[in-house]
C-alpha positions in Angstrom: 27.1 81.2 -107.2 29.5 78.3 -108.0 29.8 79.5 -111.6 30.8 82.9 -110.4 33.6 81.3 -108.4 34.8 79.5 -111.4 34.9 82.7 -113.4 36.8 84.4 -110.6 39.4 81.7 -110.5 39.8 82.0 -114.3 40.4 85.7 -114.1 42.9 85.2 -111.2 44.8 82.6 -113.3 45.0 84.9 -116.2 46.2 87.8 -114.0 48.8 85.4 -112.4 50.0 84.6 -115.9 50.3 88.3 -116.8 52.3 88.9 -113.5 54.7 86.1 -114.4 55.5 87.9 -117.7 56.5 91.0 -115.9 58.5 89.1 -113.3 60.3 86.6 -115.5 60.0 88.1 -118.9 59.0 84.8 -120.3 55.5 84.1 -121.8 55.4 80.3 -121.5 53.3 80.1 -118.3 51.2 83.0 -119.6 50.2 81.1 -122.7 49.2 78.0 -120.8 47.4 80.1 -118.1 45.6 81.9 -120.9 44.5 78.7 -122.6 43.0 77.3 -119.4 41.7 80.6 -118.1 39.8 81.6 -121.3 38.3 78.1 -121.5 37.1 78.4 -117.9 35.7 81.8 -118.6 33.6 80.8 -121.6 32.5 77.4 -120.1 29.0 77.0 -118.7 30.1 74.0 -116.6 31.4 74.4 -113.1 35.0 73.4 -113.0 35.7 74.2 -109.3 33.9 71.9 -106.8 
């Protein structure tokens, strides 16, 4: 169950990055959110305690 929560937070982080592109028109936060979010998605370790 904890791993599912980590995946959920990763997807929310990526979606927040996409929303920031539409609001600001700048992709800087999206790139960093994408790096962290994809890493969390493919990880088999629980990042959220």
